C-alpha positions in Angstrom: -17.8 -0.9 -46.9 -19.9 -2.5 -44.2 -18.3 -5.9 -44.9 -14.8 -4.4 -44.6 -15.7 -2.9 -41.3 -17.2 -6.2 -40.0 -14.0 -8.0 -41.1 -11.8 -5.5 -39.3 -13.9 -5.8 -36.2 -13.7 -9.6 -36.3 -9.9 -9.4 -36.9 -9.6 -7.0 -34.0 -11.6 -9.5 -31.7 -9.3 -12.3 -32.8 -6.2 -10.2 -32.1 -7.4 -9.3 -28.7 -8.1 -12.9 -27.9 -4.6 -13.9 -29.1 -3.1 -11.1 -27.0 -4.8 -12.3 -23.9 -3.6 -15.8 -24.5 0.0 -14.6 -25.1 -0.2 -12.5 -21.9 -1.4 -15.5 -19.9 1.4 -17.6 -21.3 3.9 -15.0 -20.4 2.9 -14.9 -16.8 2.3 -18.6 -16.0 4.2 -21.8 -16.1 2.6 -24.0 -18.8 3.1 -27.3 -17.0 2.0 -26.3 -13.5 -0.1 -23.3 -14.0 1.8 -21.5 -11.3 2.8 -17.9 -11.6 6.2 -17.3 -13.0 8.7 -14.8 -11.7 7.3 -12.0 -13.9 3.8 -12.4 -12.6 5.0 -12.8 -9.0 7.0 -9.5 -9.3 3.9 -7.8 -10.6 1.7 -9.1 -7.7 4.3 -8.1 -5.1 4.5 -4.6 -6.6 0.7 -4.3 -6.5 0.6 -5.5 -2.9 3.4 -3.0 -1.9 1.3 -0.2 -3.5 -1.7 -1.3 -1.5 0.4 -1.5 1.7 1.5 2.1 1.2 -1.9 3.3 0.2 -4.0 1.7 3.0 -1.2 1.1 5.6 -2.3 -2.6 6.0 0.0 -5.3 7.2 1.6 -7.5 4.5 3.1 -11.0 4.7 4.9 -12.8 1.9 5.7 -16.5 1.9 7.8 -18.0 -0.9 8.4 -21.7 -1.1 11.2 -23.3 -3.1 11.0 -27.0 -4.0 14.5 -28.3 -4.2 14.8 -31.3 -6.5 11.6 -30.6 -8.4 13.2 -31.2 -11.8 14.7 -34.5 -10.5 11.3 -35.5 -9.3 9.8 -34.9 -12.7 12.7 -36.8 -14.4 12.4 -39.8 -12.1 8.6 -40.0 -11.7 7.4 -38.1 -14.8 5.2 -35.1 -14.9 2.2 -37.1 -13.6 3.9 -37.0 -10.2 5.4 -33.6 -10.3 2.9 -31.8 -12.5 -0.4 -30.2 -11.6 -3.1 -32.3 -10.0 -6.5 -32.7 -11.8 -9.2 -30.6 -10.2 
């Protein structure tokens, strides 16, 4: 009985770890590590709630990089992808 419980607990920890990984993948671009649209919309909604709750000013800046795919195609992902930290 104790071994079964330990196996279930271990399986549960593994499932939670997998779920966290899937959630991260669902919210970030794999190549660049940038937030995707889904994550951006969640962040904006959270900030709008904070704006209404605390009546603080809010600014939003969105940048669109035209030709990003072409840059990657011509120069490879080393030029267009994320920079090493």
